[in-house]
N, C-alpha and C positions, 0 to 999 in steps of 0.2 A: 301384584307381581311378587314373586318370592325373592327376597334379598340374597345377595351372594353368600352372606354368612349363614343364612338358613339352608341354602343349598349345600354348603360344606358340612353343616351339622347333620343334614339328612343323609349325606354320603357316608359319614362316620357311622350312623345308625345301621345302614345297610351292610357296611363292611364288618361291623362288630361280630356277628355270628361266625363269619368265615375266619376272622382273626382268632377268636376264641377256640374254634375247632382246630386250627393249625397249632395253636399254643398248647392245648390240652393233649392232643393225640399225636403230635409230631415233635415239637420243640422240647417239651418237658420230658417225654420218654427218652429222647436222644441225650439230653443233659444227664438224666438218671443213669443211662447206660454208660456214659463217659465216666461218671463217678464210680460206678460199680466196677468198671474195668481196672481201677487202681486199688481194688480190694481183693481179698480172698474169699468173698462171699460165696456160699453154696446154697443149693436149693433145699437140701435136707441136712439133718445132723446138727452138730454144735455150731458150725460156722454159718448156719442159716440165721442164728440169733446173735452170736458174738463173733463177728468178723472184724478183721483189721486191715489197715492200710498197708499195701505191699509195694507201692510205687509202680515202676514200669516192669516189674518182674513178669507179669502176664504177657506183656508185649515181647519181652525177650524170649519167653518160652515159645511163643507162636512163631517168631522168626527162626528159631532153632528147630522147630518141628517140621519134619519133612512132609508129613501129611497135610499140614496147613499150607505149605508152599505149593504142594501138588494141587490143593483145592483152588488156590488163587490162579495158578497157571491154567487149570482146567476151565475155570470160570471165564478167563479172558479168551481162551480158544473157543469156548462155547458161544460167547458174545460175538466174536469175529465171524464165525461160520453162520450163526443165526442171522446176523445183519446182512451178510452177502446173499444168503438164500432167500430171505424175505424181500430184500431189495429186488432181486432178479424176478421173483414170482410177482411181487406187487407191481413193479414197473411194466412187466410184460402184460399183465392183466389190465392195468390202467391204459396202456397204449391200445390194447384191443377194444376196450369199452369206449375209448375216446373217439372212435370212428363216427362220422356224421350220420351214416345210415347203418344201423345194426338191429336186426330183428331179435326181439327178446332181450333187449338190453337191461330192462328192469329186473327180469327174472335172473339173468346171469349175475347182476349186481347183488341180488338178495342171496344167491347161492354162495358167493365169495364171502359175504359179510356174515353169513349164518354162524360160523364158529365163534365169532366174537360175542354172541349173546348166550352162549352155553357156558355155565360156570366151569372154572378150571378143574375142579375135582371131578365133575361129571365127564369132562373131556378125557381126563386121565383114565377113568374107569372104562370109558368106551374104547380107548386105545389099548388098554390092558387086555381086553377081550380080543381085539383085532391082532395083537402081537403075541397072544398066548402060545405056549409051547405045544408041540404035537400037532396032530392033524385036525384038531378042533378049533384052532385059532383061525379067525376069519381070513387073515392074509395067507396063512399056510394052506387053507382050503382052496383059495383062489389060485395060488401058485401050483397046487397039486393038480389042477386041471391041465397044466402044461408039463406034468411029469417031474416037477421039482420036489425034492425031499423036504419035509418039514424042518424049519429052522427055529432055534431058540433065540429069537431076536433080542430079548432083553438080557440074555446071558452072553451071546456071541458078539453082538454089536450094540451094547447098551447106550453108549454116548451117541452113536449115529442114529439110533432109534429115537432117543429123546429129542435130538436136534430136528429130525424130520417131522416129528409130531408137532414141534413148535412152529415149523414152517406152516403147517396146516392151520394151526391155532390163530396166528397173528399176521399172516400175509394180507388178510383183508384190511387191516388197519393201514398198512403201507399203501395198498391199492387206493383206499379212500383219499388219503392225503395227496398221493401223486396224481390221481384223477382230478381232484379239485385244482391242483396247480396247472395241469395240462389244459383244462377247460378255460382257464383265465388267460391263456396265451391268445392274443388277437389273431384271427384268421388271416388278416392282411400280411402278417409277418411270415406265416407259413407259405402263403401263396407267392410272396415275393421271393422266398428262397427257392421255390419250385421254378419260378420264371428264370431265375439266375442259373438254373441247371443243377441244383442240389438234389441228390437222390434221397431215399428214405433214411438211410444210415447217416448221411451227412446232416440232414435236417434234425435228426435225433440228437447227435453228438454236439453239433455246433449251434443249434437254435433252441430246441426244447429243453434239454438238460440244463444248460446255463441259465435259462429263464426261470426254471423252477428249483434252482440251487438252494434257495432259502427254505423251500419246503422239504427238500431232501435232508438238509442239515437239522431242521427241527425234528423230523422223523427219527433221524439217527440219534439225536439227544434223548428223546423219549424212549426209544426202543433199547438203546444201550443201557440206560438206567434200569429198565425193566428186566433185561437179561442178567445184569449183575446181581440183582436181588431175587432172582427166581427161586421158588421153593416148592409150591404146591404141585406143579406138574411133575418135577423130578421125584419128589418124595412119594407121590402116589404111585408112580410107575416103577421105581427101582429102590426106593429107600436109600439112595446113594450107592447101591451095590451094582453088580457083585464086587465084593471087596470095597475099594474106594474108587472104582472106575467112573462113577457118576457123582462123586461127593463134591458138589459145588460148594462155594463158601456158605450159601444159605443153609445147606444140609449140615455142614460142619458146625455152624453156630448152633443149630438146633440140637445136634448130638451132644456138644459140650455142655449146653445149658440144661437140657431136659432129659438127656439119656445118661450122662455122667455127672449131672447135677453141679457142675462148676460154672456158676453164673458169672464169676469174675472173668474167667478165661473166655467164655462165650461172649460176654460184653466187649472184651478187648478185640475179639475177632470182628464183631459187628462195627466197632468204631473204625477199625482198619478198612472195612468195606465201605463205610460211610465216607472216609477221606478219599478213598480210591474213586468213589462215585463223584465226589465234589471236584476232584482234579480233572477227571474226564469231562464232567459237565462244564467246567470253566473253559476247557479247550474248545468244546463244541460251541459254547456261547460266543467265544472270541471269533471263531470261524464264521458263525452265523452273522455277527456284526459286520465282518468283512464282506460277506456275500450280499448283505443289504446295501 
């Protein structure tokens, strides 16, 4: 038999690759970004080699910058509406697929999950074609069948377009989590509610949702963190434009660091985003503990 000490050592061996991966690709880059945020380091030029410590001046510049404040506000609104939309679509789909007898359930499940296996850049390119201006855009061609004039979606409603595209991209993840929670609810509980006279709406609000509250909170945590740091989808579709109408914080960080070459300022913006994510994550974890 393996001793307790050997089991513990074996556990450390299996954990070591994961710990090293997190340390090298997450913790060390984050610490480096925190250090650079207190300097005036640039990507090119003299300050790329001889840069100096500037204290909190980068953070002061950001809080005084209306564009950055706009990016933070836009990111929070984007996160809110994305969570609401994906929750609605994911929950409705999960409730539909949770039916005991449903023909083609496996096929429908595969269709909903399909966008999750497509890389984000490829998704953006697909939707760029669908939302293209003029009569050759796929969506405009479809709406033209009903006599609707072509719409420049990414110019006239850029933030709405990006949000709706994200609904399609990630609602499958919400559906999977909600469906797993719903299928773990004992049938006896639902049958007892029906015997007591509860209708479908009352069963959903008073039985199903409270019983999968921990699943909903876990999904909210993961999805919110993903929305706060979104980059590839928005950058490929709009580059943050037109103007700064879709310049989320991720786009702002990229522009400052690699377009204007101010690594110090870009790192400061990323540190602010990191702390914002940590604060929201701590709130969700606290609520998750309460729900458990």
